[in-house]
C-alpha positions as CSV (number, residue, x, y, z in Angstrom):
1,M,0.0,0.0,0.0
2,Q,1.5,3.3,-1.1
3,L,1.2,6.7,0.4
4,T,-1.7,8.1,-1.7
5,L,-3.0,11.6,-1.2
6,G,-6.0,10.2,0.6
7,I,-3.8,8.3,3.1
8,C,-1.6,11.3,3.6
9,I,-4.7,13.3,4.6
10,L,-5.9,10.6,6.9
11,V,-2.6,10.5,8.7
12,A,-2.6,14.3,9.0
13,V,-6.1,14.2,10.5
14,Y,-5.0,11.5,13.0
15,Y,-2.1,13.7,14.0
16,W,-4.6,16.6,14.4
17,L,-6.9,14.4,16.6
18,C,-3.9,13.3,18.7
19,N,-3.0,16.9,19.4
20,L,-6.5,18.0,20.4
21,D,-5.1,17.3,23.9
22,L,-8.0,15.5,25.6
23,G,-6.0,15.6,28.9
24,N,-4.0,12.6,29.9
25,L,-6.4,10.2,28.2
26,G,-5.9,12.0,24.8
27,R,-2.1,12.1,25.2
28,A,-2.0,8.3,25.2
29,L,-2.9,8.5,21.5
30,M,0.3,10.7,20.9
31,N,2.8,8.1,22.1
32,P,5.0,6.8,19.2
33,T,4.5,3.1,20.2
34,F,0.7,3.5,20.2
35,I,0.9,5.3,16.9
36,G,3.0,2.4,15.6
37,V,0.3,-0.1,16.6
38,I,-2.5,2.0,14.9
39,F,-0.6,2.5,11.6
40,G,0.6,-1.2,11.7
41,L,-3.0,-2.3,11.9
42,F,-3.9,0.0,9.0
43,Y,-1.1,-1.3,6.8
44,G,-1.7,-5.0,7.8
45,D,1.7,-5.4,9.6
46,V,1.0,-4.5,13.2
47,V,4.2,-6.2,14.5
48,T,6.5,-4.1,12.3
49,G,4.5,-1.0,13.2
50,T,4.9,-1.7,16.9
51,I,8.7,-2.2,16.5
52,L,9.0,1.0,14.5
53,G,7.0,3.0,17.1
54,A,8.9,1.6,20.0
55,S,12.2,2.4,18.3
56,I,11.2,6.0,17.9
57,N,9.7,6.0,21.4
58,I,13.1,5.3,22.9
59,M,14.4,8.7,21.8
60,Y,11.5,10.4,23.7
61,I,11.2,8.1,26.7
62,S,11.8,11.0,29.2
63,V,10.0,13.7,27.2
64,A,7.9,15.9,29.5
65,A,6.0,19.0,28.4
66,V,7.5,21.3,31.1
67,G,5.8,24.7,31.1
68,A,3.5,23.1,28.5
69,N,6.3,23.4,26.0
70,M,7.2,20.2,24.2
71,P,11.0,19.7,23.9
72,A,10.2,17.6,20.9
73,D,7.1,16.5,19.1
74,D,7.3,12.7,19.3
75,S,3.8,12.3,17.7
76,L,4.8,14.1,14.5
77,A,8.1,12.2,14.4
78,A,6.1,9.0,14.5
79,C,3.3,10.1,12.2
80,I,5.8,10.9,9.5
81,A,8.5,8.2,9.9
82,I,6.2,5.2,10.6
83,P,4.0,5.4,7.4
84,V,7.1,6.1,5.3
85,A,9.0,3.2,6.8
86,L,6.0,0.8,6.4
87,T,5.5,1.7,2.7
88,S,9.2,1.9,1.8
89,G,10.5,-1.0,3.9
90,L,12.9,1.1,6.0
91,D,14.6,-0.5,8.9
92,P,13.9,0.9,12.4
93,E,17.3,2.7,12.6
94,T,16.6,4.6,9.4
95,A,13.1,5.4,10.6
96,V,14.6,6.9,13.7
97,L,16.9,9.1,11.7
98,L,14.0,10.2,9.6
99,A,11.9,11.0,12.7
100,V,14.4,13.4,14.3
101,P,14.0,16.6,12.2
102,F,10.2,16.3,12.2
103,G,10.2,16.2,16.0
104,I,11.9,19.6,15.8
105,L,9.4,20.9,13.2
106,G,6.5,19.7,15.3
107,T,7.7,21.8,18.3
108,F,7.6,24.9,16.1
109,M,4.1,24.0,14.9
110,D,2.9,23.5,18.4
111,N,4.4,26.9,19.5
112,L,2.7,28.5,16.5
113,R,-0.7,27.3,17.4
114,R,-0.2,28.2,21.1
115,M,0.9,31.7,20.1
116,I,-2.3,32.1,18.1
117,N,-4.5,30.6,20.8
118,G,-3.9,33.7,23.0
119,I,-6.6,35.3,20.9
120,W,-9.2,32.9,22.4
121,N,-8.2,33.6,26.0
122,R,-8.7,37.3,25.5
123,K,-12.1,36.7,23.9
124,A,-13.0,34.3,26.8
125,L,-12.3,37.1,29.3
126,I,-14.6,39.4,27.4
127,Y,-17.3,36.7,27.3
128,A,-16.8,36.0,31.1
129,E,-17.5,39.7,31.8
130,K,-20.7,39.4,29.8
131,L,-21.6,35.9,31.1
132,N,-21.6,34.5,27.6
133,F,-21.1,30.8,28.6
134,R,-21.4,29.6,25.0
135,G,-18.7,32.0,23.9
136,I,-16.3,30.7,26.6
137,T,-17.0,27.1,25.5
138,I,-16.2,28.0,21.9
139,C,-13.0,29.8,22.9
140,N,-11.8,26.5,24.5
141,T,-13.0,24.0,22.0
142,I,-14.0,24.9,18.4
143,G,-11.7,27.9,18.1
144,P,-8.5,26.2,19.2
145,W,-9.4,23.0,17.3
146,A,-9.9,25.0,14.1
147,I,-6.5,26.7,14.6
148,Q,-4.9,23.3,15.1
149,F,-6.5,21.9,12.0
150,L,-5.4,24.8,9.8
151,I,-1.8,24.6,11.1
152,R,-1.2,20.8,11.3
153,V,-3.3,19.1,8.6
154,P,-2.0,21.0,5.5
155,I,1.6,20.9,6.6
156,V,1.7,17.2,7.5
157,T,-0.3,16.3,4.4
158,A,2.2,18.2,2.2
159,I,5.2,16.6,3.9
160,L,3.9,13.0,3.5
161,W,2.7,13.7,-0.1
162,G,6.1,15.1,-0.9
163,V,7.8,12.0,0.5
164,S,5.4,9.7,-1.5
165,T,6.1,11.5,-4.7
166,G,9.9,11.0,-4.4
167,T,10.9,14.3,-2.8
168,S,12.0,12.5,0.4
169,A,14.4,15.2,1.3
170,V,11.6,17.7,2.0
171,L,13.6,19.4,4.7
172,D,16.7,19.6,2.6
173,V,15.2,22.6,0.8
174,I,15.1,24.4,4.2
175,P,18.6,25.8,5.0
176,A,20.3,24.3,8.0
177,W,20.6,27.7,9.6
178,I,16.8,28.0,9.6
179,M,16.3,24.6,11.2
180,N,18.9,25.5,13.8
181,A,17.1,28.8,14.5
182,L,13.9,26.9,15.1
183,S,15.7,24.5,17.4
184,V,17.2,27.5,19.4
185,V,13.7,29.1,19.8
186,G,12.4,25.7,21.0
187,G,15.2,25.6,23.5
188,V,14.4,28.9,25.1
189,L,10.6,28.9,25.0
190,P,10.2,26.7,28.2
191,G,12.3,29.3,30.0
192,F,9.9,32.1,28.9
193,G,6.9,30.1,30.1
194,L,8.6,29.6,33.5
195,V,9.5,33.3,33.9
196,L,5.9,34.2,33.0
197,C,4.8,32.0,35.9
198,A,7.2,33.9,38.1
199,T,5.6,37.2,37.2
200,F,2.1,35.8,38.0
201,I,3.2,35.1,41.5
202,G,3.6,38.8,41.8
203,R,6.0,39.0,44.6
204,K,9.1,40.8,43.2
205,H,10.9,40.7,46.5
206,L,11.0,36.9,46.3
207,F,12.6,36.9,42.8
208,P,16.1,36.3,44.4
209,F,14.8,32.8,45.2
210,F,14.3,32.3,41.4
211,I,18.0,33.2,40.9
212,A,19.0,30.9,43.8
213,G,17.0,28.0,42.3
214,F,18.7,28.6,38.9
215,F,22.2,28.4,40.2
216,V,21.6,25.7,42.8
217,M,20.3,23.4,40.0
218,K,22.9,24.5,37.4
219,L,25.9,23.9,39.8
220,S,24.6,20.8,41.6
221,G,22.5,19.0,39.0
222,M,20.5,17.5,41.8
223,P,17.3,15.6,41.0
224,M,14.2,17.7,40.9
225,L,12.6,15.9,43.8
226,V,15.7,16.7,46.0
227,A,15.5,20.3,44.8
228,T,11.8,20.5,45.9
229,M,12.7,19.3,49.4
230,F,15.6,21.8,49.5
231,G,13.3,24.6,48.4
232,L,10.7,23.5,51.0
233,V,13.2,23.8,53.8
234,M,14.3,27.2,52.5
235,A,10.6,28.4,52.4
236,I,10.1,27.2,56.0
237,V,13.2,29.1,57.2
238,Y,12.3,32.2,55.4
239,V,8.7,32.3,56.8
240,Q,10.1,31.8,60.3
241,L,12.5,34.7,59.9
242,A,9.9,37.0,58.1
243,F,7.1,36.3,60.6
244,P,8.6,35.9,64.1
245,K,6.3,34.3,66.6
246,T,4.6,36.6,69.0
247,E,3.2,36.0,72.5
248,N,-0.4,36.6,71.3
249,E,-0.2,34.4,68.2
250,E,-2.9,31.8,68.1
251,P,-1.5,28.3,67.4
252,L,-2.6,26.3,64.4
253,N,-5.2,23.8,65.3
254,L,-4.4,20.7,63.3
255,A,-7.6,18.9,64.2
256,E,-9.5,21.9,62.8
257,L,-7.2,22.2,59.9
258,F,-7.8,18.6,58.7
259,G,-11.5,18.6,59.8
260,K,-11.4,15.5,62.0
261,G,-14.9,14.1,62.2
262,Q,-16.5,16.6,59.8
263,N,-18.4,15.9,56.6
264,A,-16.5,17.4,53.6
265,F,-19.6,17.8,51.5
266,D,-21.9,19.6,53.8
267,G,-22.2,22.8,51.7
268,V,-23.5,23.7,48.3
269,I,-20.9,21.5,46.5
270,T,-21.8,17.8,46.4
271,K,-19.4,14.9,45.9
272,K,-20.8,14.5,42.4
273,D,-20.1,18.2,41.6
274,C,-16.5,17.8,42.9
275,H,-15.8,14.7,40.8
276,K,-17.5,16.2,37.7
277,T,-15.4,19.3,38.0
278,A,-12.2,17.2,38.5
279,W,-12.9,15.3,35.3
280,R,-13.6,18.5,33.4
281,V,-10.3,19.9,34.5
282,I,-8.5,16.7,33.5
283,L,-10.1,16.6,30.1
284,L,-10.4,20.2,29.1
285,H,-7.5,22.1,30.6
286,R,-5.2,21.6,27.6
287,F,-7.7,22.4,24.8
288,G,-7.0,26.2,24.6
289,N,-3.3,25.9,25.7
290,S,-1.6,29.2,24.7
291,L,1.7,31.0,25.3
292,E,-0.1,33.9,27.0
293,A,-2.5,32.1,29.3
294,M,-1.2,28.5,29.1
295,Y,-4.0,26.4,30.7
296,G,-6.0,29.4,31.8
297,T,-8.7,29.2,29.1
298,G,-9.2,25.5,29.7
299,V,-9.3,25.8,33.5
300,G,-11.8,28.6,33.4
301,H,-14.0,26.5,31.0
302,A,-13.7,23.5,33.2
303,M,-14.7,25.4,36.4
304,M,-17.6,27.2,34.6
305,P,-20.6,24.8,35.6
306,V,-19.7,24.6,39.3
307,L,-19.1,28.4,39.5
308,R,-22.5,29.0,37.9
309,K,-24.0,26.8,40.7
310,L,-22.1,28.7,43.4
311,Y,-22.9,32.2,42.2
312,K,-26.3,31.6,40.7
313,D,-27.7,34.5,42.7
314,S,-25.1,37.1,41.8
315,D,-24.1,37.8,38.2
316,A,-21.4,40.2,39.2
317,E,-19.7,37.7,41.5
318,L,-20.0,34.9,38.9
319,S,-18.4,37.2,36.3
320,E,-15.5,37.9,38.6
321,A,-15.0,34.3,39.5
322,L,-15.0,33.2,35.8
323,Q,-12.4,35.9,35.0
324,R,-10.0,35.0,37.8
325,H,-10.1,31.3,36.7
326,L,-9.4,32.3,33.1
327,L,-6.2,34.0,34.2
328,P,-2.8,32.4,33.2
329,Y,-2.3,29.1,35.0
330,I,0.2,26.3,34.5
331,S,1.0,23.3,36.7
332,E,1.2,19.6,36.6
333,M,-2.5,18.6,36.5
334,S,-2.4,15.1,38.1
335,L,-0.9,15.4,41.6
336,G,-1.3,19.2,41.2
337,N,-5.0,19.0,40.7
338,C,-5.4,19.4,44.4
339,I,-4.8,23.1,43.8
340,M,-8.0,23.3,41.8
341,G,-9.8,21.4,44.5
342,A,-8.7,23.8,47.1
343,A,-9.6,26.8,44.9
344,L,-13.1,25.4,44.5
345,A,-13.3,25.1,48.3
346,M,-12.3,28.8,48.6
347,E,-14.9,29.8,46.0
348,E,-17.6,28.0,48.0
349,Q,-16.5,30.0,51.1
350,I,-16.7,33.3,49.2
351,A,-20.1,32.4,47.8
352,A,-21.3,31.6,51.3
353,G,-20.2,35.1,52.4
354,E,-17.3,34.0,54.7
355,E,-15.3,37.0,55.9
356,G,-11.6,37.2,55.3
357,I,-11.5,35.3,51.9
358,T,-11.5,37.2,48.7
359,G,-11.0,36.4,45.0
360,E,-7.5,37.7,45.2
361,D,-6.8,34.9,47.7
362,V,-7.9,32.4,45.2
363,V,-5.6,33.8,42.6
364,T,-2.7,33.9,45.1
365,L,-3.3,30.3,46.1
366,K,-3.2,29.1,42.5
367,S,-0.2,31.2,41.4
368,S,1.8,30.5,44.5
369,L,1.3,26.7,44.5
370,M,1.4,26.0,40.7
371,G,5.2,26.2,40.6
372,P,5.9,23.9,43.5
373,F,3.3,21.3,42.3
374,A,4.6,21.5,38.7
375,G,8.1,20.6,40.0
376,F,6.7,18.0,42.4
377,G,4.3,16.4,39.9
378,D,6.7,16.4,37.0
379,S,9.5,15.0,39.1
380,I,7.4,12.2,40.5
381,L,5.2,11.2,37.6
382,W,6.7,12.3,34.3
383,T,10.5,12.4,34.8
384,T,10.7,9.4,37.3
385,L,7.7,7.1,37.2
386,A,6.7,7.4,33.5
387,P,10.2,6.6,32.1
388,V,10.4,3.6,34.5
389,I,7.0,2.2,33.3
390,R,8.0,2.8,29.7
391,T,11.3,1.1,30.3
392,V,9.4,-2.0,31.5
393,F,7.1,-2.1,28.4
394,L,9.4,-1.0,25.6
395,P,11.7,-4.0,25.5
396,F,8.6,-6.2,24.8
397,A,7.3,-3.7,22.2
398,L,10.7,-3.7,20.5
399,G,10.4,-7.5,20.3
400,G,7.1,-7.1,18.5
401,S,4.7,-7.4,21.4
402,V,1.5,-5.6,20.3
403,I,0.0,-6.0,23.7
404,A,2.8,-4.1,25.3
405,G,2.5,-1.4,22.6
406,V,-1.3,-1.0,23.2
407,L,-1.2,-1.1,27.0
408,M,1.9,1.0,27.9
409,E,0.8,4.6,27.5
410,P,-2.9,4.1,28.2
411,L,-2.2,2.4,31.5
412,L,0.2,5.2,32.5
413,R,-2.3,7.9,31.5
414,L,-5.2,6.2,33.2
415,G,-3.2,6.0,36.4
416,A,-2.5,9.7,36.1
417,C,-6.2,10.4,35.7
418,I,-7.0,8.4,38.8
419,A,-4.3,10.3,40.8
420,S,-5.8,13.5,39.5
421,I,-9.3,12.7,40.7
422,F,-8.0,11.7,44.1
423,S,-5.8,14.8,44.3
424,F,-8.7,17.2,43.4
425,D,-10.9,15.5,46.0
426,L,-8.2,15.8,48.7
427,G,-7.6,19.4,47.8
428,Y,-11.3,20.3,48.1
429,K,-11.7,18.4,51.5
430,M,-8.6,19.9,53.1
431,G,-9.3,23.3,51.5
432,R,-12.8,23.7,52.7
433,R,-12.0,22.6,56.2
434,S,-8.7,24.3,56.6
435,I,-9.1,27.8,55.1
436,M,-10.7,29.4,58.2
437,A,-8.2,27.7,60.5
438,L,-5.3,29.0,58.3
439,L,-6.7,32.6,58.4
440,K,-6.5,32.6,62.2
441,G,-3.2,34.1,63.4
442,G,-2.1,35.1,59.9
443,W,-1.5,31.5,58.8
444,M,-2.8,32.2,55.3
445,K,-0.3,35.0,54.8
446,K,2.5,32.7,56.0
447,L,1.4,29.9,53.7
448,M,1.2,32.2,50.7
449,T,4.6,33.7,51.4
450,G,6.1,30.2,51.9
451,G,4.4,29.0,48.7
452,G,5.8,32.1,46.9
453,V,9.4,31.2,48.1
454,L,9.0,27.6,47.1
455,G,7.4,28.5,43.8
456,M,10.1,31.0,42.8
457,F,12.9,28.6,43.8
458,M,11.4,25.7,41.8
459,L,10.7,27.9,38.8
460,G,14.4,28.9,38.9
461,C,15.4,25.2,39.1
462,M,13.2,24.3,36.1
463,G,14.5,27.3,34.2
464,S,18.1,26.1,34.7
465,S,17.2,22.6,33.4
466,Y,14.9,23.5,30.5
467,C,16.1,26.8,29.1
468,K,18.9,26.0,26.8
469,L,21.0,28.4,24.7
470,N,24.5,27.9,23.6
471,V,26.9,30.1,21.6
472,A,28.4,28.3,18.6
473,L,30.9,31.0,17.7
474,E,34.6,30.1,17.7
475,I,37.5,32.6,17.2
476,T,40.8,31.5,15.8
477,T,43.9,33.7,16.2
478,D,46.4,33.4,13.3
479,S,49.3,34.6,15.4
480,I,49.3,31.7,17.8
481,D,47.1,29.4,15.8
482,K,44.7,28.9,18.7
483,T,40.9,28.5,18.6
484,Y,38.8,30.0,21.3
485,V,35.4,28.3,21.9
486,I,33.2,31.2,23.2
487,Q,30.8,28.8,25.0
488,E,33.7,27.3,27.0
489,L,34.9,30.7,28.0
490,L,31.4,31.7,29.1
491,D,31.0,28.5,31.1
492,G,34.4,29.3,32.8
493,I,33.0,32.7,33.9
494,M,29.6,31.4,35.1
495,P,27.8,28.1,34.0
496,G,24.5,28.9,32.3
497,L,25.4,32.6,32.0
498,I,23.6,33.2,28.7
499,P,20.3,31.5,29.7
500,F,20.5,33.3,33.0
501,V,20.8,36.7,31.4
502,L,18.1,35.9,29.0
503,L,15.7,34.9,31.8
504,L,16.5,38.1,33.7
505,C,15.8,40.2,30.7
506,T,12.6,38.3,30.1
507,Y,11.5,38.8,33.7
508,R,12.2,42.5,33.3
509,Y,10.3,42.6,30.1
510,F,7.2,41.0,31.6
511,S,7.4,43.1,34.7
512,K,7.1,46.2,32.5
513,G,4.0,44.8,30.9
514,G,5.6,43.3,27.8
515,K,3.5,41.1,25.6
516,Y,4.4,37.4,25.0
517,L,3.5,37.6,21.3
518,W,6.1,40.3,20.6
519,L,8.7,38.4,22.7
520,I,8.2,35.3,20.6
521,I,8.4,37.2,17.3
522,G,11.5,39.1,18.5
523,T,13.1,35.9,19.7
524,L,12.5,34.2,16.4
525,V,13.9,37.1,14.4
526,A,17.0,37.2,16.7
527,A,17.5,33.5,16.4
528,L,17.3,33.6,12.6
529,V,19.9,36.4,12.4
530,L,22.3,34.8,15.0
531,S,22.0,31.4,13.4
532,F,22.6,32.8,9.9
533,F,25.9,34.3,11.1
534,G,26.8,31.1,13.0
535,I,26.7,32.7,16.5
536,V,24.2,30.3,18.0
């Protein structure tokens, strides 16, 4: 079976469907091994398809979309390389080589659609002000889906059709310096997303902890989980120093905090509401993913039904609640879904007229905790547990086990969904019971300050790990016939100097109200120029 135009379109549509991002469940479809099984079934050679998919999967075994930025698009790599290999009889090694450049191209495509998706978040905020619920739904579903279709389907169809008609070196027509520039942009975008999160925390006096996290990680290279514990200790020490204990301070009542003997669902929100909202967050939060608001559009859309129930008697309060949940938000959404549960508990308290809790507290809770839980969840699930599980399954898939290829990623993603439901439920129960206890004696302020310290530190750690920019320039002196590698000289002065300066400038830019769109455009132009002259 050859790659006809019709098959090329079908493959492109499958790639589009994979990237609709139906939460963790949808991302199972994007795994190269699973794609290999699907295409193998279509071509009547499921064993070969599984082996090809598993071979490509090895390259991306530890890939995690940190800051919602894909370091490489393994789904596009598989969607291009596997059909070509199956129709051309390529061996797995050749298929892997073919997949590499398309993984880079896919990252650029994803960033392009996320850049455009900022339009939908801005529209959703307008619709929230007017209580146009249908408009918010469109902004998180039909709008982003249409953008994805227009970007992904024509490009992938053209690439596959070009390969099928004998122009297998499609990317050869693109100069190497342009591909390098795209790679450079892909390397710095995660850092931009992390710095944007730091600005959302809104505590400029805590930014030195971002710097500390950057250099602690850069110089030590410690595992992210160890860095989280280090940051937690730092946050505790800072809070103790910043808020010295007074004689009149009311101690924290742990029994009241954890609500011993109380019924968690004794308010407006029922257990069914809680679980329904948790599933909506899981499945919808990535639909409208953008560079400006990240998961904000999806989170606001997911919370919409339960907020309508809470604020059914006040349109003004409902509008404000919708708008604050449409604000930029990014975190790991499995273990980190407890943040959304706690936020829902706070919304219930606000709707009930509890004194001392405001909408600003909800925003602060989310922005302060999303960084620490992103580091914690990504470390536990996606950079530790997920590679281990894939390592168990992949050897069987490489041997042609279709069962291993079918079960590997869906089991992992289903487990993440279960963890997400449990996490949301726990966050709601603890949040609803503990907020009033935390408010007593200034505990909420201490918690938010400690969360800000930990958040800044972990964002700095992740920025050190995932923002990559190296100088390729070399200078040769004719007098002594010696070559100076500029990157080595910079590393001798300070490891990670260039990414650090870039992140500092980015923070300054955002602090002054700079727009993400212009930052991306400027970065792309600069990367193209610097790559053309061989500087990066």
